C-alpha positions as CSV (number, residue, x, y, z in Angstrom):
1,M,58.1,-54.0,10.7
2,K,55.8,-56.4,9.4
3,L,52.0,-55.6,10.0
4,T,49.5,-58.3,10.8
5,I,46.3,-58.9,8.6
6,E,44.3,-57.2,11.2
7,E,46.5,-54.1,11.4
8,D,46.4,-54.0,7.6
9,L,42.7,-54.1,7.5
10,I,42.5,-51.4,10.1
11,L,44.8,-49.1,8.1
12,V,42.7,-49.7,4.9
13,G,39.5,-48.9,6.9
14,I,41.0,-45.6,8.2
15,G,42.1,-44.8,4.8
16,I,38.6,-45.5,3.3
17,A,37.0,-43.4,6.1
18,I,39.2,-40.5,5.3
19,V,38.7,-40.5,1.5
20,T,34.9,-41.0,2.5
21,A,34.8,-38.1,4.8
22,W,36.5,-36.0,2.3
23,Y,34.0,-36.8,-0.6
24,M,31.2,-36.3,1.8
25,K,32.4,-32.9,2.8
26,Q,32.8,-31.9,-0.9
27,G,29.3,-33.4,-1.5
28,A,27.9,-31.7,1.5
29,S,28.0,-28.2,0.1
30,K,26.5,-29.4,-3.1
31,I,23.7,-31.0,-1.3
32,V,23.2,-27.9,0.7
33,D,23.1,-25.7,-2.5
34,T,20.8,-28.2,-4.2
35,A,18.3,-28.3,-1.0
36,S,18.4,-24.5,-0.9
37,A,17.4,-24.1,-4.6
38,A,14.6,-26.9,-4.1
39,V,13.2,-25.0,-1.2
40,S,13.2,-21.6,-2.9
41,A,11.6,-23.3,-5.9
42,V,8.5,-24.3,-3.7
43,N,8.7,-21.3,-1.3
44,P,5.1,-19.8,-1.2
45,M,6.6,-16.5,-0.5
46,N,8.6,-16.6,-3.7
47,P,6.4,-15.3,-6.7
48,D,8.7,-17.3,-9.1
49,N,8.2,-20.7,-7.4
50,V,7.4,-23.4,-9.7
51,I,3.9,-24.2,-8.4
52,N,2.8,-20.7,-9.0
53,Q,4.4,-20.5,-12.4
54,G,2.8,-23.8,-13.4
55,A,-0.7,-22.6,-12.1
56,T,-0.5,-19.4,-13.8
57,S,0.6,-21.0,-17.1
58,V,-2.2,-23.4,-17.0
59,Y,-4.8,-20.7,-16.0
60,Q,-3.5,-18.4,-18.8
61,N,-3.4,-21.1,-21.4
62,T,-6.9,-22.3,-20.4
63,T,-8.8,-19.0,-20.2
64,G,-6.7,-16.7,-22.6
65,S,-6.1,-14.3,-19.7
66,T,-3.0,-12.3,-19.4
67,G,-3.3,-11.8,-15.6
68,S,-2.8,-14.1,-12.8
69,I,-5.5,-16.1,-11.0
70,G,-5.5,-13.5,-8.1
71,S,-5.7,-10.3,-10.3
72,D,-8.7,-11.9,-12.3
73,I,-10.5,-12.9,-9.2
74,Y,-10.2,-9.4,-7.9
75,D,-11.4,-8.0,-11.1
76,W,-14.4,-10.3,-11.2
77,F,-15.4,-9.1,-7.8
78,H,-14.8,-5.4,-8.4
79,P,-16.0,-5.0,-12.0
80,S,-16.2,-1.2,-12.0
81,E,-12.8,-0.5,-10.7
82,G,-10.1,0.4,-13.0
83,K,-12.6,0.7,-16.0
84,S,-13.0,4.5,-16.2
85,L,-9.9,5.9,-14.8
86,T,-9.8,9.5,-15.9
87,A,-7.7,12.4,-14.6
88,P,-9.7,14.7,-12.2
89,T,-10.9,18.0,-13.6
90,P,-9.1,20.8,-11.8
91,T,-11.4,23.2,-9.9
92,K,-11.0,26.8,-10.2
93,P,-10.0,28.7,-7.0
94,S,-12.6,30.6,-4.8
95,G,-12.0,34.4,-4.6
96,D,-11.2,34.2,-0.9
97,M,-7.7,32.5,-1.0
98,V,-5.3,33.5,1.5
99,H,-1.7,34.6,0.6
100,I,1.3,34.3,2.5
101,D,2.0,37.8,2.8
102,D,-1.4,38.6,4.2
103,P,-1.1,40.2,7.7
104,K,-4.4,38.6,8.8
105,I,-2.5,35.3,9.0
106,F,-1.7,34.1,12.6
107,D,1.9,34.4,13.3
108,P,3.2,32.3,16.2
109,I,6.4,34.1,16.4
110,Q,4.6,37.5,16.9
111,Y,2.2,35.9,19.2
112,L,5.1,34.7,21.6
113,Q,6.7,38.3,21.7
């Protein structure tokens, strides 16, 4: 059976379409992976996004700070916080402490009986 030129071109076109579809399917997963990585890199909720890393790096190199822009702004507006953190001094208990075995403590079980 001999095929005409038109039929040959149709078969070649179908073959090209099948090969193209296969390559597109293989490449689509790579495109999706690349796109999700790119979206994650600029996601504002991701603290490791490239914009945040770049801005923090420029800020730290310019000012010599070791903190982030946000933490330094907070420190500028709250200068006394965190500077004199000391452990609280314990107070001595007063002489009128209540003990568990004290019969003067209200006992709900005895109350209900």
